[in-house]
C-alpha positions as CSV (number, residue, x, y, z in Angstrom):
1,X,124.7,44.3,90.1
2,X,125.9,43.2,86.7
3,X,123.0,40.8,86.1
4,X,120.6,43.8,86.2
5,X,122.1,45.4,83.2
6,X,120.3,45.2,79.9
7,X,116.8,45.3,78.4
8,X,114.0,43.4,80.1
9,X,110.4,42.6,78.7
10,X,107.4,42.8,81.0
11,X,105.8,39.4,81.4
12,X,103.5,39.8,84.5
13,X,102.0,42.4,86.8
14,X,100.6,41.0,90.0
15,X,98.7,43.1,92.5
16,X,97.8,41.6,95.8
17,X,97.2,45.0,97.4
18,X,94.3,45.7,95.2
19,X,94.0,48.4,92.7
20,X,91.5,51.1,93.3
21,X,89.3,49.9,90.5
22,X,90.6,48.0,87.5
23,X,94.4,48.1,86.7
24,X,95.3,51.0,84.6
25,X,97.5,48.6,82.5
26,X,94.6,46.3,81.6
27,X,94.8,42.5,81.3
28,X,97.4,42.6,78.5
29,X,100.1,45.1,79.7
30,X,103.4,45.4,77.7
31,X,106.5,47.1,78.7
32,X,110.4,47.3,78.8
33,X,112.8,48.4,81.4
34,X,116.4,49.2,80.6
35,X,119.3,49.3,83.0
36,X,122.6,50.7,81.6
37,X,126.2,50.2,82.9
38,X,126.4,54.0,83.4
39,X,123.7,53.9,86.1
40,X,120.6,55.0,84.2
41,X,117.3,53.2,83.8
42,X,114.2,53.9,81.8
43,X,110.9,52.1,82.2
44,X,107.7,52.0,80.0
45,X,104.6,50.1,80.9
46,X,101.4,50.4,78.7
47,X,97.9,49.0,78.5
48,X,97.8,47.4,74.9
49,X,94.0,47.2,75.1
50,X,94.0,51.1,74.8
51,X,95.4,50.7,71.2
52,X,91.9,49.9,70.1
53,X,91.1,53.5,71.1
54,X,93.5,54.6,68.5
55,X,92.4,53.2,65.1
56,X,94.3,55.7,62.9
57,X,97.6,54.9,64.5
58,X,98.7,58.5,64.1
59,X,99.1,60.3,67.4
60,X,98.8,63.8,65.9
61,X,95.4,62.9,64.4
62,X,93.9,61.7,67.8
63,X,91.7,64.1,69.6
64,X,92.6,65.3,73.1
65,X,90.2,62.8,74.9
66,X,91.6,59.9,73.1
67,X,95.2,61.0,74.0
68,X,94.2,61.4,77.6
69,X,92.4,57.9,77.7
70,X,95.6,56.2,76.2
71,X,98.0,58.1,78.5
72,X,96.1,56.9,81.6
73,X,97.4,53.4,80.7
74,X,101.0,54.4,80.5
75,X,103.7,54.6,83.1
76,X,107.0,55.9,82.0
77,X,110.0,57.4,83.8
78,X,113.7,57.4,83.8
79,X,116.6,58.4,86.0
80,X,119.9,57.6,87.8
81,X,119.7,54.4,89.7
82,X,121.7,53.0,92.7
83,X,121.6,49.3,93.8
84,X,122.1,48.7,97.5
85,X,121.5,46.2,100.3
86,X,118.9,46.8,102.9
87,X,118.6,44.0,105.4
88,X,117.8,40.9,103.4
89,X,116.8,42.8,100.3
90,X,118.7,44.0,97.3
91,X,117.1,47.2,96.2
92,X,117.3,49.7,93.5
93,X,116.6,53.3,94.1
94,X,115.9,55.6,91.1
95,X,116.2,59.3,91.2
96,X,113.4,60.2,88.7
97,X,114.7,62.8,86.2
98,X,112.0,62.5,83.4
99,X,108.4,61.1,83.8
100,X,105.0,61.2,82.2
101,X,103.7,62.1,85.6
102,X,105.5,65.3,86.6
103,X,104.9,64.8,90.3
104,X,107.5,62.0,90.1
105,X,110.2,64.2,88.8
106,X,112.9,64.9,91.5
107,X,111.7,62.1,93.7
108,X,113.2,58.7,94.6
109,X,111.4,55.5,93.9
110,X,112.6,52.3,95.4
111,X,112.1,48.7,94.3
112,X,113.2,45.4,95.9
113,X,115.1,43.1,93.3
114,X,114.5,39.5,93.0
115,X,116.4,37.7,90.2
116,X,116.4,34.0,89.1
117,X,116.6,31.6,86.2
118,X,114.1,29.2,84.8
119,X,116.0,27.2,82.3
120,X,117.6,29.6,79.8
121,X,115.2,32.4,80.9
122,X,116.6,35.1,83.2
123,X,113.8,36.7,85.3
124,X,113.6,39.9,87.4
125,X,110.9,40.9,89.8
126,X,110.7,44.4,91.0
127,X,108.5,45.1,94.0
128,X,107.8,48.7,95.2
129,X,109.0,49.7,98.6
130,X,106.6,51.9,100.6
131,X,107.9,54.9,102.6
132,X,107.6,52.8,105.8
133,X,110.3,50.6,104.3
134,X,107.9,47.6,103.6
135,X,107.3,45.7,100.4
136,X,104.2,46.4,98.4
137,X,101.9,43.4,97.5
138,X,102.3,44.6,93.9
139,X,105.2,43.5,91.7
140,X,106.2,43.4,88.1
141,X,108.1,40.4,86.5
142,X,110.3,40.9,83.6
143,X,112.3,38.6,81.4
144,X,115.8,39.4,80.0
145,X,115.2,40.6,76.4
146,X,118.7,41.7,75.3
């Protein structure tokens, strides 16, 4: 899927499933996702409100509790991806090779792909697919960045 290639900027996280408490990414999340022609992707989502916990701006000067608090608002992983059709969905399956959460490494994560244009903007919505092959109520919307 050629249109998937490139760098995408996070513009919206919607959750109709309901987080168990407040979203770890806060009300002002930021992120990028990159899909390469070689079949690799990398994703980073972060809670920008957590930057206030880190006034020095120097990671090596932060204490362990501050690092832990900031890390809870971060999702990052990368791996080899495959795009495929499943019934009426176009999906991307990522074999996770590197992740902040080590329990993800070696697992597959699957997202339904929806792409559209609004004027000059190219938009991408990725919706997690549960193990029972149904769509999550949560999804992330991205705008083509480069």
